[in-house]
C-alpha positions as CSV (number, residue, x, y, z in Angstrom):
1,M,35.7,186.1,115.3
2,N,32.9,184.3,113.6
3,G,31.2,187.2,112.2
4,K,29.1,187.9,115.2
5,E,30.1,190.7,117.3
6,G,31.4,189.9,120.8
7,T,31.7,186.2,120.2
8,V,35.2,184.7,120.1
9,V,35.7,181.2,118.9
10,E,39.0,179.6,119.8
11,A,40.2,176.7,117.8
12,A,41.4,173.8,119.8
13,V,44.4,173.0,117.7
14,P,47.2,171.3,119.6
15,F,50.7,172.6,119.1
16,V,53.2,170.1,118.0
17,F,56.9,171.0,118.2
18,Y,59.1,168.8,116.1
19,G,62.8,168.4,116.9
20,T,62.6,169.8,120.4
21,G,62.3,166.4,122.3
22,E,64.7,163.4,122.1
23,R,67.0,163.3,119.1
24,S,66.0,160.8,116.6
25,R,68.8,158.3,116.2
26,A,69.8,156.4,113.1
27,R,69.4,152.6,113.4
28,G,72.6,150.5,113.7
29,F,75.5,150.0,116.0
30,T,78.1,152.5,117.1
31,L,81.8,152.0,116.6
32,T,82.2,151.5,120.3
33,E,79.7,148.7,120.4
34,L,81.2,146.9,117.4
35,V,84.7,147.1,118.9
36,A,83.5,145.7,122.2
37,V,81.8,142.8,120.6
38,M,84.9,142.0,118.4
39,L,87.0,142.1,121.6
40,I,84.7,139.6,123.4
41,V,84.7,137.3,120.4
42,A,88.5,137.4,120.1
43,I,88.9,136.5,123.8
44,L,86.4,133.6,123.5
45,A,88.2,132.3,120.4
46,V,91.6,132.3,122.1
47,T,90.1,130.5,125.1
48,A,88.3,127.9,123.1
49,T,91.2,127.0,120.8
50,S,93.4,126.4,123.8
51,V,90.9,123.8,125.1
52,F,91.1,121.7,121.9
53,D,94.2,119.7,121.3
54,R,94.9,118.1,117.9
55,R,96.2,115.0,119.5
56,T,92.9,114.4,121.3
57,F,91.1,114.2,117.9
58,D,93.9,112.2,116.3
59,T,93.9,109.6,119.1
60,A,90.1,109.2,119.0
61,A,90.1,109.0,115.2
62,F,92.9,106.4,115.0
63,A,91.2,104.3,117.8
64,D,88.0,104.4,115.7
65,Q,89.9,103.4,112.5
66,T,91.6,100.6,114.4
67,F,88.2,99.4,115.7
68,A,86.7,99.4,112.2
69,Q,89.8,97.7,110.7
70,L,89.6,94.9,113.2
71,A,85.8,94.4,112.7
72,Y,86.5,94.4,108.9
73,A,89.2,91.8,109.3
74,Q,86.7,89.5,111.1
75,K,84.1,90.1,108.4
76,V,86.5,89.3,105.6
77,A,87.7,86.1,107.4
78,V,84.1,84.8,107.7
79,A,83.1,85.9,104.2
80,A,86.1,84.4,102.5
81,R,86.3,81.3,104.8
82,R,90.0,82.0,105.3
83,N,92.2,83.1,108.2
84,V,93.0,86.8,108.3
85,T,96.1,87.9,110.1
86,V,96.4,91.2,111.9
87,S,100.0,92.5,112.4
88,V,100.8,95.3,114.7
89,S,104.3,96.8,114.3
90,S,105.9,100.2,114.3
91,N,102.6,102.0,114.9
92,T,101.1,100.3,111.8
93,I,98.3,97.9,111.7
94,S,98.0,95.7,108.5
95,L,95.8,92.8,107.4
96,A,96.7,89.8,105.4
97,M,94.6,86.8,104.2
98,C,95.7,83.2,103.8
99,T,95.5,82.0,100.2
100,D,94.6,78.5,101.1
101,A,93.2,76.5,104.1
102,T,96.7,75.6,105.4
103,C,97.9,79.2,105.2
104,T,101.1,78.5,103.4
105,S,101.1,82.0,101.9
106,T,99.2,85.3,102.4
107,V,98.0,88.2,100.4
108,P,97.2,91.7,101.6
109,V,93.5,92.3,102.4
110,P,92.2,95.1,100.2
111,S,90.6,98.0,102.0
112,P,86.9,98.8,101.6
113,Q,88.0,102.0,99.7
114,G,89.7,99.9,97.1
115,E,93.3,100.3,98.2
116,A,95.4,97.2,97.4
117,S,96.5,96.8,101.1
118,F,94.4,97.6,104.2
119,S,97.2,99.1,106.3
120,R,97.0,102.1,108.6
121,T,99.8,104.0,110.3
122,A,99.2,106.0,113.5
123,P,99.5,109.8,113.1
124,A,102.5,111.6,114.7
125,G,102.4,111.5,118.5
126,I,100.0,108.5,118.5
127,T,101.2,105.0,119.4
128,V,99.5,101.6,119.0
129,A,100.5,98.5,120.9
130,S,99.1,95.0,121.2
131,S,99.2,92.2,123.7
132,N,100.0,90.0,120.7
133,A,102.1,91.5,117.8
134,S,100.4,89.1,115.4
135,F,97.0,87.5,115.7
136,G,94.2,86.5,113.4
137,F,90.6,85.7,112.8
138,T,89.6,82.2,111.8
139,A,87.1,81.3,109.2
140,L,84.5,81.1,112.0
141,G,85.2,84.6,113.2
142,G,87.0,83.8,116.4
143,L,90.7,84.5,117.2
144,N,93.5,82.0,116.4
145,V,95.1,82.7,119.8
146,G,93.8,81.2,123.1
147,A,93.2,84.5,124.9
148,N,91.6,87.9,124.4
149,V,93.8,90.4,122.6
150,T,94.1,94.0,123.8
151,L,95.2,96.9,121.5
152,T,96.1,100.2,123.1
153,V,96.0,103.4,121.2
154,T,97.9,106.1,123.1
155,G,98.0,109.8,122.4
156,D,96.5,112.3,124.9
157,V,95.0,109.3,126.8
158,A,95.1,105.6,126.3
159,R,92.2,104.0,124.5
160,N,91.9,100.2,124.8
161,L,90.2,97.9,122.3
162,T,89.6,94.3,123.2
163,V,89.1,91.4,120.8
164,E,87.3,88.4,122.4
165,S,89.1,85.1,121.7
166,V,86.1,82.8,121.1
167,T,83.7,85.1,119.3
168,G,86.1,87.7,117.7
169,Y,83.9,90.5,119.1
170,V,85.7,93.8,119.0
171,H,84.8,96.3,121.7
172,P,86.3,99.4,123.5
């Protein structure tokens, strides 16, 4: 009542009931959700690791190293104006440079990293073979054999590298 007789004033106040609707939920993940995600990740990890084979990476890496080593041998031959011999034996590739123009003796070619001898051995399970066991680059950069030389690095698959006889160009 508002003080006047017979008049009733109703207040329009909405009623709000807290806690009677949906339960408020703490933010985060349930244990079931976390276990399900961990299970999916574990299955994917097992599947993905079986796809990758160590030999695949080793074969590609050694083929790339061989490519770089042959290109370096040609570069050294031209820069030093001496013949550089490439020897392929027992899955090892090594470089030697003639000490004089007639090549009466050789010395190992130092590696770009400062090693005394630039020699690389294939990792276990990887083989390297060459159409010529020993060939070389002349002071002009070409090969000292009359034909192209092919090196084959074999692991998971065979990767061929060819050295052109006239130019000494190395390519896959």
